[in-house]
C-alpha positions as CSV (number, residue, x, y, z in Angstrom):
1,M,-17.0,-28.3,28.5
2,L,-14.2,-28.2,31.1
3,D,-13.6,-30.7,33.8
4,E,-13.3,-28.9,37.1
5,D,-10.7,-31.4,38.3
6,R,-8.5,-31.2,35.2
7,L,-4.8,-31.7,35.8
8,F,-5.3,-32.8,39.5
9,P,-4.0,-36.1,40.8
10,L,-6.2,-39.2,40.3
11,E,-5.7,-40.5,43.8
12,G,-8.3,-39.5,46.4
13,R,-6.4,-37.7,49.1
14,A,-4.0,-35.9,46.8
15,R,-6.9,-34.8,44.6
16,D,-8.7,-33.4,47.6
17,L,-5.6,-31.6,48.7
18,A,-5.1,-30.2,45.2
19,R,-8.6,-28.9,45.1
20,D,-8.2,-27.1,48.4
21,L,-4.9,-25.5,47.4
22,Y,-6.3,-24.4,44.1
23,A,-9.4,-22.9,45.7
24,Q,-7.0,-20.6,47.7
25,I,-5.0,-19.3,44.8
26,R,-7.2,-19.6,41.7
27,D,-8.3,-16.0,41.9
28,L,-5.0,-14.3,42.7
29,P,-4.0,-11.5,40.3
30,I,-2.0,-12.4,37.3
31,V,1.6,-11.2,37.2
32,S,2.8,-11.6,33.6
33,P,6.5,-10.6,33.7
34,H,7.5,-11.7,30.2
35,G,5.4,-11.9,27.1
36,H,4.8,-10.7,23.6
37,T,1.4,-9.0,23.6
38,D,1.2,-5.9,21.5
39,P,1.3,-2.7,23.6
40,R,-0.6,-1.0,20.8
41,W,-3.7,-2.9,21.9
42,F,-3.7,-1.3,25.3
43,A,-2.6,2.1,23.9
44,E,-5.4,2.5,21.3
45,N,-7.9,0.2,23.0
46,Q,-9.6,-0.6,19.6
47,P,-11.8,-3.7,19.1
48,F,-10.0,-6.8,17.9
49,P,-10.7,-7.1,14.2
50,D,-12.3,-10.6,14.0
51,P,-12.1,-14.1,15.5
52,A,-9.5,-15.3,13.1
53,Q,-7.1,-12.4,13.8
54,L,-7.6,-12.9,17.5
55,F,-7.1,-16.7,17.7
56,V,-5.5,-18.0,14.5
57,T,-3.3,-15.7,12.4
58,P,-1.0,-14.4,15.2
59,D,-0.7,-17.7,17.1
60,H,2.3,-19.8,15.9
61,Y,1.2,-22.7,18.3
62,V,-2.0,-23.0,16.2
63,F,-0.8,-22.4,12.6
64,R,2.4,-24.5,12.9
65,M,0.2,-27.6,13.8
66,L,-2.1,-26.9,10.8
67,C,1.0,-26.4,8.6
68,S,2.3,-29.8,9.7
69,Q,-0.7,-31.3,8.1
70,G,-0.1,-29.5,4.8
71,I,-2.3,-26.4,5.2
72,S,-0.7,-23.3,3.7
73,L,0.2,-20.5,6.0
74,S,-1.1,-18.1,3.4
75,D,-4.5,-19.8,3.6
76,L,-4.4,-19.1,7.3
77,G,-3.8,-15.4,6.7
78,V,-0.2,-15.3,7.8
79,P,1.4,-12.3,6.1
80,R,4.1,-12.5,3.4
81,V,7.2,-10.5,3.6
82,D,6.7,-9.3,0.1
83,G,3.2,-8.1,0.8
84,G,1.9,-10.8,-1.6
85,Q,-1.5,-12.3,-1.5
86,T,-2.8,-14.2,1.5
87,E,-6.3,-15.0,2.7
88,T,-7.9,-12.0,4.3
89,D,-11.5,-13.3,4.7
90,G,-11.7,-14.0,8.5
91,R,-14.6,-16.3,8.1
92,K,-12.8,-18.5,5.5
93,I,-9.8,-18.7,7.8
94,W,-11.9,-19.6,10.8
95,R,-13.8,-22.3,8.8
96,L,-10.4,-23.9,7.8
97,F,-9.3,-23.7,11.4
98,A,-12.5,-25.2,12.7
99,Q,-12.4,-28.1,10.2
100,N,-9.0,-29.0,11.5
101,Y,-9.5,-28.3,15.2
102,H,-9.2,-32.0,15.9
103,L,-5.5,-31.8,15.1
104,L,-5.0,-30.0,18.4
105,R,-6.4,-32.8,20.5
106,G,-4.3,-33.5,23.6
107,T,-2.1,-30.4,23.1
108,P,-1.8,-27.5,25.5
109,S,-3.1,-25.2,22.7
110,R,-6.4,-27.2,22.7
111,M,-6.7,-26.6,26.5
112,W,-5.9,-22.9,26.2
113,L,-8.4,-22.4,23.4
114,D,-11.2,-24.3,25.1
115,H,-10.6,-22.3,28.3
116,S,-10.7,-19.1,26.3
117,F,-13.9,-20.0,24.4
118,H,-15.7,-21.0,27.6
119,H,-14.4,-18.4,30.1
120,V,-13.9,-15.4,27.9
121,F,-16.8,-15.8,25.4
122,G,-19.2,-18.0,27.4
123,I,-19.3,-20.8,24.8
124,D,-20.7,-24.1,25.9
125,R,-20.3,-26.2,22.7
126,R,-17.3,-27.7,21.0
127,L,-15.7,-26.1,17.9
128,S,-16.0,-28.1,14.8
129,A,-16.8,-27.7,11.1
130,E,-20.5,-27.8,12.0
131,T,-20.3,-25.1,14.7
132,A,-17.7,-22.9,12.9
133,D,-20.1,-20.2,11.6
134,W,-21.9,-20.1,15.0
135,Y,-18.6,-19.6,16.8
136,Y,-17.5,-17.0,14.4
137,D,-20.7,-15.0,14.6
138,H,-20.8,-15.3,18.4
139,I,-17.2,-14.2,18.9
140,A,-17.5,-11.4,16.3
141,D,-20.5,-10.1,18.0
142,C,-18.8,-10.1,21.4
143,L,-15.8,-8.2,19.9
144,T,-18.1,-5.3,19.0
145,R,-18.9,-4.7,22.7
146,P,-16.9,-2.4,25.0
147,E,-16.4,-5.2,27.6
148,F,-14.3,-7.1,25.0
149,R,-11.9,-4.3,24.2
150,P,-8.3,-4.9,25.3
151,R,-8.3,-2.7,28.4
152,A,-11.6,-4.2,29.6
153,L,-10.3,-7.8,29.1
154,F,-7.1,-6.8,30.9
155,E,-9.1,-5.8,33.9
156,R,-11.5,-8.8,33.6
157,F,-8.5,-11.2,33.5
158,N,-7.3,-9.7,36.8
159,I,-3.9,-8.8,35.4
160,E,-1.9,-6.8,37.9
161,V,1.0,-6.2,35.6
162,I,2.1,-7.4,32.1
163,A,5.4,-6.9,30.5
164,T,5.8,-6.7,26.7
165,T,9.1,-7.1,24.9
166,E,10.5,-4.4,22.6
167,A,13.7,-4.2,20.5
168,A,16.5,-1.9,21.9
169,T,15.8,0.7,19.1
170,D,12.0,0.7,19.6
171,D,10.7,4.2,20.3
172,L,8.2,2.9,22.9
173,R,5.5,5.2,21.5
174,W,2.7,2.8,22.6
175,H,4.0,2.7,26.2
176,R,4.1,6.5,26.3
177,M,0.5,6.6,25.0
178,I,-0.6,4.2,27.7
179,R,1.1,6.2,30.4
180,E,-0.4,9.5,29.1
181,S,-3.9,8.1,28.7
182,G,-4.6,8.0,32.4
183,W,-5.6,4.3,32.3
184,T,-4.4,2.6,35.5
185,G,-3.6,-0.8,33.9
186,R,0.1,-1.5,34.4
187,V,1.8,-2.4,31.1
188,V,5.6,-2.3,31.1
189,T,8.3,-3.0,28.6
190,A,11.4,-5.2,28.6
191,Y,14.7,-4.5,26.9
192,R,15.4,-6.9,24.0
193,P,18.7,-6.0,22.4
194,D,19.2,-9.0,20.1
195,G,19.1,-6.8,17.0
196,V,22.1,-4.8,18.2
197,V,24.2,-7.6,19.8
198,D,23.9,-10.4,17.2
199,P,26.3,-9.9,14.3
200,E,24.5,-12.6,12.4
201,M,21.1,-10.8,12.4
202,A,20.2,-9.0,9.3
203,G,20.8,-5.2,9.5
204,F,23.1,-5.5,12.6
205,A,25.4,-2.6,11.6
206,D,22.5,-0.4,10.6
207,N,20.8,-1.2,13.9
208,V,24.0,-0.3,15.8
209,A,24.2,3.0,13.9
210,L,20.5,3.8,14.8
211,L,21.4,3.0,18.5
212,G,24.0,5.7,18.2
213,Q,21.7,8.2,16.6
214,Q,19.1,7.6,19.3
215,T,21.5,8.1,22.2
216,G,24.1,10.5,20.9
217,F,27.0,8.1,21.5
218,D,29.6,7.0,18.9
219,T,28.6,3.4,18.4
220,A,31.4,2.9,16.0
221,T,33.6,2.6,19.1
222,W,33.4,-0.1,21.8
223,D,33.1,2.4,24.7
224,G,30.5,4.4,22.8
225,Y,28.5,1.3,22.0
226,L,28.4,0.2,25.6
227,D,27.4,3.7,26.7
228,A,24.6,3.7,24.1
229,H,23.2,0.5,25.7
230,R,23.3,2.1,29.1
231,A,21.4,5.1,27.8
232,R,18.7,2.9,26.1
233,R,18.4,0.7,29.2
234,A,17.7,3.9,31.2
235,F,15.1,4.9,28.6
236,F,13.4,1.6,28.9
237,K,13.5,1.8,32.7
238,D,11.7,5.1,32.4
239,H,8.9,3.3,30.6
240,G,8.6,0.7,33.3
241,A,11.1,-2.0,32.3
242,T,12.4,-4.1,35.1
243,S,14.2,-6.7,32.9
244,S,16.2,-7.3,29.8
245,D,15.8,-10.3,27.6
246,H,18.3,-12.1,25.4
247,G,17.3,-14.8,22.9
248,H,20.6,-16.3,21.8
249,A,21.3,-19.5,19.9
250,T,23.5,-20.7,22.8
251,A,24.0,-19.8,26.4
252,R,27.7,-19.0,25.8
253,T,29.3,-16.2,27.8
254,E,32.7,-14.6,27.6
255,D,34.7,-12.2,29.7
256,L,37.3,-10.8,27.4
257,D,39.6,-7.9,28.4
258,R,38.7,-4.5,26.9
259,A,41.2,-4.7,24.0
260,N,40.0,-8.1,22.8
261,A,36.4,-7.2,23.3
262,A,36.9,-4.0,21.2
263,A,38.6,-5.9,18.5
264,L,35.8,-8.4,18.3
265,F,33.3,-5.6,18.2
266,G,35.1,-4.1,15.3
267,K,34.9,-7.4,13.4
268,A,31.2,-7.7,14.2
269,L,30.5,-4.2,13.0
270,G,32.5,-4.8,9.8
271,G,30.6,-8.0,9.0
272,Q,33.8,-10.0,9.3
273,C,33.0,-12.4,12.1
274,T,33.1,-16.2,11.7
275,P,30.2,-18.0,13.2
276,D,32.3,-18.8,16.3
277,E,33.3,-15.2,16.6
278,A,29.7,-14.1,16.3
279,D,28.8,-16.5,19.1
280,A,31.7,-15.2,21.2
281,F,30.5,-11.6,20.7
282,R,27.0,-12.5,21.8
283,G,28.5,-14.2,24.8
284,Q,30.6,-11.2,25.7
285,M,27.5,-9.0,25.5
286,L,25.7,-11.3,28.0
287,T,28.5,-10.6,30.5
288,E,28.4,-6.9,29.7
289,M,24.7,-6.9,30.2
290,A,25.1,-8.6,33.6
291,R,27.5,-5.9,34.7
292,M,25.0,-3.2,33.5
293,S,22.3,-5.0,35.5
294,L,24.5,-4.5,38.6
295,E,24.5,-0.8,37.7
296,D,20.8,-0.2,36.9
297,G,19.0,-3.1,38.6
298,L,17.4,-4.7,35.5
299,V,16.8,-8.5,35.8
300,L,18.7,-10.4,33.1
301,Q,16.8,-13.1,31.2
302,I,18.6,-15.6,29.0
303,H,16.4,-17.5,26.5
304,P,18.8,-19.8,24.6
305,G,18.6,-22.9,22.5
306,A,16.1,-22.1,19.8
307,R,17.4,-22.9,16.3
308,R,15.4,-20.1,14.7
309,N,13.8,-20.0,11.3
310,H,14.7,-23.6,10.5
311,S,12.9,-23.5,7.1
312,D,14.6,-21.3,4.6
313,P,11.6,-21.3,2.2
314,V,9.2,-20.3,5.0
315,M,11.7,-17.6,6.1
316,A,11.9,-16.3,2.6
317,V,8.1,-16.1,2.1
318,H,6.7,-15.3,5.6
319,G,9.7,-14.0,7.6
320,R,10.8,-14.6,11.2
321,D,8.8,-16.2,14.0
322,K,6.4,-18.3,11.9
323,G,6.5,-21.5,13.8
324,F,9.7,-22.9,12.5
325,D,11.9,-22.3,15.5
326,I,13.1,-25.7,16.7
327,P,14.7,-26.6,20.1
328,G,18.4,-27.7,20.1
329,R,20.8,-29.2,22.7
330,T,22.1,-26.5,25.0
331,D,25.1,-26.5,27.3
332,Y,25.0,-24.3,30.4
333,V,27.8,-25.5,32.8
334,A,30.7,-24.5,30.6
335,A,28.8,-21.8,28.7
336,L,27.9,-19.7,31.7
337,R,31.2,-20.1,33.6
338,P,32.8,-16.9,32.4
339,L,29.8,-14.8,33.4
340,L,29.5,-16.6,36.7
341,N,33.2,-16.3,37.5
342,A,32.8,-12.5,36.9
343,V,29.5,-11.8,38.7
344,G,27.9,-15.1,39.8
345,M,28.3,-14.6,43.5
346,R,26.6,-11.2,43.6
347,P,23.2,-11.5,45.4
348,D,22.2,-8.1,44.1
349,L,22.1,-9.5,40.5
350,T,19.3,-11.7,39.2
351,V,19.9,-13.8,36.1
352,I,16.9,-16.0,35.0
353,L,17.7,-19.0,32.9
354,F,15.3,-20.7,30.5
355,T,15.8,-23.8,28.4
356,L,14.3,-25.7,25.5
357,D,16.5,-28.6,26.4
358,E,14.8,-30.5,29.2
359,T,17.8,-32.9,29.6
360,A,19.6,-29.9,31.2
361,Y,17.2,-29.4,34.1
362,S,18.5,-31.9,36.6
363,R,22.0,-32.3,35.1
364,E,23.0,-28.6,34.8
365,L,20.3,-25.9,35.5
366,A,19.1,-27.0,38.9
367,P,22.7,-27.6,40.3
368,L,23.8,-24.2,39.0
369,A,20.7,-22.3,40.4
370,G,21.0,-24.3,43.6
371,V,24.4,-22.7,44.5
372,Y,25.0,-19.4,42.6
373,P,23.3,-16.5,44.4
374,C,22.5,-14.7,41.1
375,L,20.8,-17.5,39.3
376,R,17.1,-18.4,39.1
377,L,15.3,-20.8,36.9
378,G,12.6,-19.6,34.5
379,P,9.5,-21.8,34.1
380,P,9.0,-24.3,31.3
381,W,9.1,-22.3,28.1
382,W,7.6,-22.5,24.6
383,F,7.5,-26.2,23.6
384,H,7.4,-27.2,27.3
385,D,4.7,-24.8,28.4
386,S,2.3,-27.7,29.0
387,P,1.0,-29.7,31.9
388,E,3.5,-32.4,31.4
389,G,6.4,-29.9,30.9
390,M,5.5,-28.1,34.1
391,M,5.3,-31.3,36.1
392,R,8.6,-32.5,34.7
393,F,10.2,-29.1,35.6
394,R,9.1,-29.4,39.2
395,Q,10.1,-33.1,39.4
396,M,13.6,-32.5,37.9
397,T,14.5,-29.2,39.6
398,T,13.0,-29.1,43.1
399,E,15.3,-31.7,44.6
400,T,18.4,-29.6,43.8
401,A,17.2,-26.0,43.4
402,G,14.2,-26.0,45.6
403,F,11.2,-23.8,45.0
404,Y,12.8,-20.5,45.9
405,N,15.4,-20.5,43.2
406,T,12.5,-20.5,40.6
407,V,10.5,-17.5,39.5
408,G,6.8,-18.5,39.3
409,F,5.2,-18.6,35.9
410,N,5.6,-16.6,32.6
411,D,2.9,-17.0,29.9
412,D,5.3,-15.8,27.2
413,T,2.5,-15.4,24.7
414,R,1.2,-13.2,21.8
415,A,-2.3,-14.7,22.2
416,F,-4.0,-12.3,24.6
417,C,-7.0,-14.4,25.4
418,S,-4.8,-17.4,26.3
419,I,-3.1,-15.6,29.3
420,P,-5.7,-16.5,32.0
421,A,-5.8,-20.1,30.5
422,R,-2.1,-20.5,30.7
423,H,-1.9,-19.2,34.2
424,D,-4.7,-21.5,35.2
425,V,-2.8,-24.5,33.9
426,A,0.3,-23.5,35.8
427,R,-1.7,-23.0,39.0
428,R,-3.4,-26.4,38.7
429,V,-0.2,-28.2,38.0
430,D,1.7,-26.6,40.9
431,C,-1.2,-27.5,43.2
432,A,-1.1,-31.0,42.0
433,F,2.6,-31.2,42.6
434,L,2.3,-29.8,46.1
435,A,-0.6,-32.1,46.9
436,T,1.5,-35.1,45.9
437,L,4.3,-34.0,48.2
438,V,1.9,-33.6,51.1
439,A,0.2,-36.9,50.4
440,S,3.5,-38.7,50.2
441,G,4.9,-37.2,53.4
442,R,7.5,-34.9,51.8
443,L,5.8,-31.6,52.7
444,H,3.9,-30.5,55.8
445,Q,0.3,-29.7,54.9
446,D,0.4,-26.3,56.6
447,E,3.3,-25.3,54.4
448,A,1.6,-26.0,51.1
449,P,-0.8,-23.0,51.0
450,E,2.1,-20.5,51.5
451,L,4.1,-22.3,48.8
452,A,1.1,-22.3,46.4
453,Q,0.7,-18.5,46.8
454,D,4.4,-18.0,46.3
455,L,4.5,-20.1,43.1
456,T,1.4,-18.3,41.8
457,Y,2.1,-14.8,42.7
458,G,5.0,-13.9,45.1
459,L,8.0,-15.4,43.3
460,A,7.3,-13.6,40.0
461,K,6.8,-10.3,41.7
462,K,10.0,-10.6,43.7
463,A,12.2,-12.0,40.9
464,Y,11.1,-9.4,38.4
465,K,11.0,-6.5,40.9
466,L,7.3,-5.9,40.1
């Protein structure tokens, strides 16, 4: 089903070089420093329920494409916020998915799915309406076996470490259960404080109050609020966290003095912020988080630019994170200047920048990361997590930021079986890029294997302190 030379250059010498490089790194362990798999899977180690709940219902890459062709999210089993009726018959959902599998032709999702079907489940035929029931029965049978439980797949995928992402107020019970179980698989958390730093998020004031209850600090005051963050970050570090993650609408940062920051916090807590003031508060908190990172060593990730929950009707029926987050234009040069003026020259700080705005790569992101010691560039993310997106990233950033101001690859997924597929795509694309540099005389051939290993494994471990 899968072409062994997929994603390699078409030209003879470059293709041979790419094959050789890929053979040297294809089996390296997977370091997955940022993602959204459910730690409960690894804590309880129960079988996945059925093929539809493994591949369709939780994967917004899949169901957003089907939705674009008029297929109801409810018919795909996507839950409703009111608990209303959605399809629960896994076979019916799978048949609908299979009938429309052609919609994914040419997309990275199709490549990930085909890779998963072939390498994880040993399937040697194409998914279609005609093969839907055979697929469903085959995968369902596999899921009953011990070797297809989450921990067994984790080990089979050769995952060295995987980071999940939890809200600042999460009790991390599943991470404790993993740690206490004696299982040796390394699953760590990451500190995601959006719910307690974004005044425009529903329940912000209640979340801040809960933060205070969890830590014993008075989060009605600015100083108590910051101390509560420090305490929760320490709690997350105790559960393996090496990073924090911040998904703001913009990359704006601020560096207000204490009095003005406290006044802005008061407005945020009282629900009195204008949209600009809410953005300013989020920006202030990025700078505060950077300073906290200098104290506790957590890597700071900034994921800006998603215009989240674009469809009000879908948000009302199905809630957040249902495929309707859309990229928007994002400024970095002016937006990050307050933070960079405050801490940007500190080599003991690591700030990893992501983007959904590819126009910023060569114009803003690569020049910034190419000079500020604290900055690194995250890999192509979300809509650009594709062979073309990965190649554009290398082409637009390497000339200014080089390779060593980037951080390897993040799979950033909720779809567990796609993790080895996504890393395989990244490894193939990077080998293709390096082979082209060698073939065109821009990189010595003896340097390429070391670079391939760094891009696959070493840079992620170093950047994320794993």
